[in-house]
N, C-alpha and C positions, 0 to 999 in steps of 0.2 A: 504494500500500500504506500502511495506517495501522498504526503500532506503538503499543500501549497498555501502559504499564508500571505495574503495581500493586505495592503493598508486599509482599504475601504471597500464598500459594496461594489462601486463602479469598477474598480480595478479587478476585483474578484470575478465579476460577471464577464468582463472582457477576456480575462485569461481562460475562463471555462469555455467561452464561446470559441476561442482559438482551437481548443481541443476538438470540438465538434466540427469546426471547419476543416481541420486536418484530416479527420476521418472521411469527410465528404469529398475532399480533394483526392484522397487515396482510393476511395470506393464510392463513386457517384450514386450508385444504387443501394447505398447503405440502408439498413433498417434501424431506425432510431426509437428508443423508448423515451417517452415524454412524461414529465412530472408537472403537476399543476400547483400553483401557490405563489405567494409574493416573492419568495427567494429566487426561483428560476426566471422570474419575469425579466430581470436585467439581462440574463443570458439570451433570452428570446429576442429582446430588443436589439441586442448586438448582432444576432444572426440576421434579423431583418435589415439592419444597416449594411451588413456585409453583402446581403443579397441585392439591395438597391444601389449601393455605391461601389461595390467591388465585384459584382457579378457572380456572387456565390450561387451556384445552380442547385436547386433542390427538386428538379423536375422528375427525377428517377427515385426519389426517396420514398420509403414506406415508413409510417409511424404507428406506434402502439402506445396509447396512454396507460398509465398505471392504474387509474381508478376513476370512479364516478359515484356520486351520491345516489342512493336508491330513492326513487319517488320524484325526482326532479326531471321535468321534460327538457329536451335539448335546448329550448329557447329560454329557459329560466336563467335570469342574470347570475345566479350562483352555481349553475351547473358547470361541470368541467368542460363539457362540450362548448358552452357559450364562451367560457374563459379562453380556451385554446383558439377558437376561431377569431375572437375579437383581438387577442393580443399577439397571435402568431400566424395561424394558417391563412387568414385572408390577406396577409401582407407578403406572402412568399408564393412560390410556384409549385407547391406540392399538389399533385392531382387529388381531387376529392376522394376518388375511389381508392387511394392509397392511405387514407387516414382512418385509423381504427381507434375507437374510444369505447370503453365498456358502456353498455346500456343500463341506465337507471330505471327503465320502465318496461323491461322485457317481461313477458308473461311466464317465462320458465327460466329462472336464474341458474339452476344446475346445468341445464342444456346449453345456455349461453356461455357459461364459464368454460365448459368443455370445448365449445366451438372456438372460443377466444384462444385457448391453449393450442388447439389444432391449427388455427390460423397463423399463429406465431411460427409454429413449426413449418407450415407450408411456405412461409416467406423466407425460410432459411435461418430463423433465429434472430435475436436482437444483437446488432453489432455494438451499439453504444446505448447504455441506459442512463438517463439523467435522473437523479434522485434529489429530493429535499430530505429534511429530517424534522420530525415533530419534537416538541419540547420534552416529551417523555421518551425520546429515542426511537420512535417508530419510523419505518420507511413504508411508502405507499400508505395503505390503511392497515398494515400489519401491526395491530396493537400489542402491547405487552402480553406475553404468554403465547403469542402466535408461534406455531411450529416453524422451525427454520427450514423445513422441507415442504412447506405449504405451497399450494397451487392457487390459481385464480379461483375466487370463491366469494360468497356473501359473508360480510364481517360486521359484527356489532361494534359501534364506536365506543371508546372509553369516555368517561366523564371529562377527563383532561382534554381530549381531542375536541369534544363538543364545546367545552369552555373556550378553548383556543380559537375555534372557528366561529364562535358566536359573533365576533366583531364584524363578520361579513354579512350577517343577517339582521333584520330589524329587531327580532326578539330571539332570545336563546332557545325558546321552545320551537322556533322555526328550523333549527338545525336538524337535518336528518339524523336518525339514530343508526341507520344502516348504510353500508357502502358495498360496492362490488370492487374487488381489488386483486391485482396480481399478487401471488404469494411470494414469500421470501425465496423459496426454491426456484420459482419462475425467474425472479430477478437475478439470482446467482448464476443462471445459465447464460446470461448476456455475456458477450465476449469482453466488453469493457464497461466499467462502472464509473460514473462521474457524479459525485455527491457535492452539493453546494449548501453552505450554511452561512448566515449572517446575523450579527447582533448578539448582545450579551445574554439574551434569554435562551439562546441555543448553545452557549458555552458548556454547561454541564452535560448535555446530551452528546455533544461532539467529543468531549473528553472520555465519556463512557464508551461511545461507539468505537473510537480509535484506540484507546489505551486500556479500556476495561476488559473484563472477561467476555468471551462470546457467550451470549445468553439470550433466551427467548424473551426475557424481561426488557431487553434493549435490542429490538430486532435489527437496528442499524449496525450492531456489532457484527452481524453476519458478513459484512463486507470484508472483515479481516480474513475470511476464508477464500476470498476471490483472488485470482492470480494477477489481475490487472485493474486495480481500483485507485482512483485519484480523488482526494478530498480537497475542495477549494473552500477556504474560509477567510473572513476578514479578521482584523485584529481583535475585535470584540468577541467573536465566536471562538477565537483561539485562546482566550484568556486563561482557561483552566488546563491547557495541555502541558504536561510536565516535561515532555521531550521536545519542546519548542526549538531549542538551540540545534538539536540534531536534525529536525525537519528543515530548518533554514540552511544548515550546512550541506545536506544532501541536494537541495534545490540549487544552491549557489555553486556546487561543485560539478554540476552537469557540464559535459563538454559542449562547447559552442557548436552550433550547426555549421557545416561546411559552406563556404561561400561558393555561389554558382558562377 
């Protein structure tokens, strides 16, 4: 695992977007796993800029989102469908038929979850999975105690997650109690993981995920088991990392890219 610490949110977002851009330049038809939330927003904005100003081409990209609230239609302002289209998809050239987001209104959740897993496999698996992290250390909606081998499924949200997400709704009771989410096992099958975190509220979760034991109580800690995971954090989110000097040393000791 590589931990990259940037001064602020903007620098962190641009550095993370560079990784995505490198993947797309190497493999134009890459399969990207997308995360929803305030933290990845800066990364998406930078990718939009790269697309519009530097001709980053996403016309052959396929995407799979991590999760969606149960009960929210695709046009609901707080649905993850709406978020992704408003903040990213409508600003780039990914074909609509290549965009996959879990359904929060399907009539058969088990069947849909199985189809979603099969669809990922049909597309060759996820090349790069973008991740955020919850304040309790969860990834996607894999709440504490989720199996580290779990697959896409229906999940009951924790009180902490409902409290954290209440700021996006008019009332706390409007926050959905259930979500459909990729499992930890599904996420770990991605060829590369890119986790982004910002702000002091995420510092304890980042410290536990990166330096704590691998445990289902902190599902983000499962990224320690992945062979190619990069964690991008700003200074505030890095505040409780005990190996900070070592991470900086590794990053600064990287050989410079050869000049063309």
